[in-house]
C-alpha positions in Angstrom: -17.6 -14.0 -16.7 -14.7 -13.4 -14.2 -12.1 -16.1 -14.1 -10.5 -16.8 -10.8 -7.3 -18.8 -11.0 -6.5 -21.0 -8.0 -3.2 -22.8 -7.6 -3.1 -25.7 -5.1 0.4 -26.7 -3.8 1.0 -29.8 -1.6 3.0 -33.0 -1.3 2.0 -36.4 -2.4 1.0 -37.4 1.1 -2.1 -35.2 1.0 -3.5 -36.6 -2.2 -6.9 -37.5 -0.6 -7.3 -34.0 0.6 -6.4 -32.5 -2.8 -9.0 -34.8 -4.5 -11.7 -33.7 -2.0 -10.7 -30.0 -2.5 -11.0 -30.4 -6.3 -14.4 -32.1 -6.1 -15.8 -29.4 -3.8 -14.4 -26.6 -5.9 -16.0 -28.0 -9.0 -19.4 -28.0 -7.1 -18.7 -24.5 -6.0 -18.1 -23.4 -9.6 -21.4 -24.8 -10.7 -23.3 -23.0 -7.9 -21.5 -19.7 -8.7 -21.8 -19.9 -12.5 -24.8 -17.6 -12.6 -23.0 -15.1 -10.4 -20.5 -14.7 -13.2 -17.5 -16.4 -11.5 -15.4 -19.1 -13.2 -13.2 -21.0 -10.7 -10.2 -22.6 -12.4 -8.0 -24.9 -10.3 -4.4 -25.8 -11.2 -2.7 -28.7 -9.3 0.7 -30.2 -10.1 -0.8 -33.5 -11.3 -2.7 -31.7 -14.0 0.2 -29.5 -15.2 2.4 -30.6 -18.1 5.7 -32.2 -17.2 7.3 -31.1 -20.5 10.7 -29.7 -20.1 11.1 -25.9 -20.7 14.3 -24.0 -21.1 14.3 -23.2 -17.4 12.9 -26.6 -16.3 9.4 -27.9 -15.4 9.4 -26.3 -12.0 9.8 -22.9 -13.5 6.6 -23.6 -15.6 4.8 -24.4 -12.3 6.1 -21.2 -10.8 4.7 -19.2 -13.7 1.2 -20.6 -12.9 1.8 -19.6 -9.3 2.7 -16.0 -10.2 -0.4 -15.7 -12.5 -2.8 -17.1 -10.0 -5.4 -15.1 -8.0 -5.5 -17.5 -5.1 -2.6 -19.6 -3.8 -3.5 -22.5 -1.5 -0.7 -24.5 0.3 -1.3 -27.7 2.1 1.2 -29.5 4.3 1.2 -32.4 6.8 4.4 -34.0 8.1 6.9 -32.4 5.8 7.5 -29.5 3.4 8.7 -30.4 -0.1 11.5 -28.4 -1.7 9.3 -27.5 -4.7 6.2 -26.7 -2.5 8.3 -24.3 -0.4 9.7 -22.7 -3.6 6.1 -22.2 -4.9 5.2 -20.5 -1.6 8.1 -18.2 -1.9 7.2 -17.3 -5.5 3.6 -16.6 -4.4 4.6 -14.5 -1.5 7.1 -12.5 -3.5 4.4 -11.9 -6.2 2.0 -10.8 -3.4 4.5 -8.3 -2.0 4.8 -6.7 -5.5 1.2 -6.8 -6.8 -1.0 -7.7 -3.8 -1.9 -10.9 -5.7 -2.3 -13.9 -5.3 -4.1 -14.0 -2.0 -2.3 -16.7 0.0 -3.9 -19.4 2.2 -1.8 -21.9 4.1 -3.3 -24.9 5.8 -1.4 -27.4 7.9 -3.0 -30.7 8.7 -2.9 -31.8 12.4 0.2 -33.9 12.4 1.9 -36.5 14.8 4.2 -35.1 17.5 7.3 -35.9 15.4 7.4 -34.2 12.0 10.1 -33.7 9.5 12.6 -30.8 10.1 11.5 -29.2 6.8 8.0 -28.5 8.3 9.4 -26.9 11.4 11.7 -24.7 9.3 8.6 -23.7 7.2 6.6 -22.8 10.3 9.6 -20.6 11.4 9.6 -19.0 7.9 5.9 -18.2 8.3 6.6 -16.5 11.6 9.4 -14.4 10.1 7.0 -13.3 7.3 4.1 -12.6 9.6 2.0 -15.0 7.7 -0.6 -17.0 9.6 -1.6 -20.6 8.8 -4.8 -22.5 9.6 -4.9 -26.1 10.9 -7.3 -28.8 9.7 -8.1 -32.4 10.6 -9.3 -33.8 7.3 -10.6 -33.0 3.8 -14.1 -31.9 5.1 -12.6 -29.6 7.6 -10.2 -28.1 5.0 -13.0 -27.4 2.6 -15.3 -25.9 5.3 -12.5 -23.4 6.2 -11.5 -22.5 2.7 -15.2 -22.2 1.6 -15.6 -19.5 4.2 -12.7 -17.6 2.7 -14.2 -17.9 -0.7 -17.5 -16.5 0.5 -15.6 -13.5 2.0 -13.7 -13.0 -1.2 -16.8 -13.2 -3.3 -18.3 -10.2 -1.4 -15.5 -8.1 -2.8 -15.5 -9.7 -6.2 -12.0 -11.1 -5.5 -10.5 -7.6 -5.7 -9.4 -7.5 -2.1 -9.4 -9.6 1.0 -10.1 -8.6 4.5 -10.8 -11.1 7.3 -14.1 -10.3 8.8 -14.8 -9.7 12.4 -12.6 -8.5 15.2 -9.9 -10.4 17.1 -11.1 -12.9 19.6 -10.0 -13.9 23.0 -8.3 -17.4 23.2 -7.3 -19.2 26.3 -4.6 -21.9 25.8 -3.1 -24.2 28.4 -0.5 -27.0 27.9 3.1 -28.0 27.9 5.9 -28.1 25.3 6.3 -25.5 22.6 3.3 -23.4 21.9 2.7 -20.9 19.0 0.5 -18.0 19.8 -0.6 -16.0 16.8 -2.8 -12.8 16.8 -3.6 -9.8 14.7 -0.9 -7.1 14.7 -3.3 -4.8 16.5 -4.0 -7.4 19.2 -2.7 -7.3 22.7 -1.0 -10.6 23.7 -0.5 -11.6 27.3 1.1 -14.9 28.2 1.7 -16.3 31.7 4.4 -19.0 31.6 5.0 -21.1 34.7 6.6 -18.9 37.4 7.5 -16.2 35.0 5.6 -12.9 34.9 3.1 -12.1 32.2 4.8 -11.4 28.8 3.3 -9.0 26.3 4.1 -9.2 22.6 2.5 -9.4 19.1 3.9 -12.9 18.8 5.2 -15.2 21.5 6.5 -18.7 20.7 8.8 -21.5 21.8 7.3 -21.6 25.2 8.1 -24.8 27.2 5.2 -24.5 29.6 2.1 -22.3 29.3 -0.5 -21.6 32.0 -2.6 -19.1 30.2 -2.6 -17.1 27.0 -5.2 -14.4 26.2 -5.2 -12.2 23.1 -7.9 -9.7 22.2 
């Protein structure tokens, strides 16, 4: 039986989504039991709050570093501890190629806390892509597809299937365009000429964005 440790990090405001995630993962474990996979989920509500020599958060960080999959959820803000857990997971991944990291941001109102904007900027700097979701069902559907892809490789490596797609985006205000590093990005902004880059963001007005 191969044990797969999953750490779920998020703030209190996403409690319904966490509960939905936990229920669906439990069902997934039952369906995968005969395949020889044991899915073990750690969330901060379940972890002990006992004080350690370095503090309770350091205990959480140890769970993060020993996990196989790290899943982060955010909505209107980014908590200090959640951000710290992401940094621990990312640092561990750079050293050992584990845990595999998945970041999901729930579609939020126009005005969000500065901490979330700073976290998005941090993701851009690291070249780490996030996925958006609308509710608990949408979140699980997207993560379940990732699990299916990982299961094919017995959780030893992760490669996103398929080739890059063409996306056409129109709209105003700031727009974030993300694409694979090998993708060609072309963005036409207002009266400006077409811009080419791997990543183009902070665009006040966008007429068209294609990446393929």
